[in-house]
N, C-alpha and C positions, 0 to 999 in steps of 0.2 A: 504494500499499498504506500510506503514511504517513498518508493522508488518511481511510482507513477506520478506523485506530486512532485517531486524532485525533476523528472522528464518533462511535466507540464511547464514547470517554473524556467526550465532551462529553454524550450521551445519559446516562451513568452519573451524573455531576455533575447534570445537571438534574433526574433523579430522585431523588437523596440531597437535593438543594436542595428540592425541592419538597416531599419526605417531612418535611423537618425543620421547615419552618413550622407544621405541625399538633402537634409533639413541644414545641418551644419557644415561648416569648411572644413575640409580635412587637414588642411595646412595651408600658409601663405607663400607664394613663390617670390623670388628675390625681388621683383618689383614691389611687393608689398600687394598684391591682388591674391584674394581667397580662391582656393581651388575645391570646387565641389567634386561629388563623385560622378556626376553627368557631363561635366566639362570636357570639352573636346579641343 
C-alpha cells in the first residue's frame, strides 16, 4: 500500500517538474536572455 502511494506521489512530482520547465527559464545565456525549454 505504501509503495502505491509513493508511486503516485513520484508520478505527480515528475509531471509537475516536467511542466515547470516550460514555465520558468532553464538558464540565462551569455547575453542575459532567458532560455526556455521550447526556445529554438
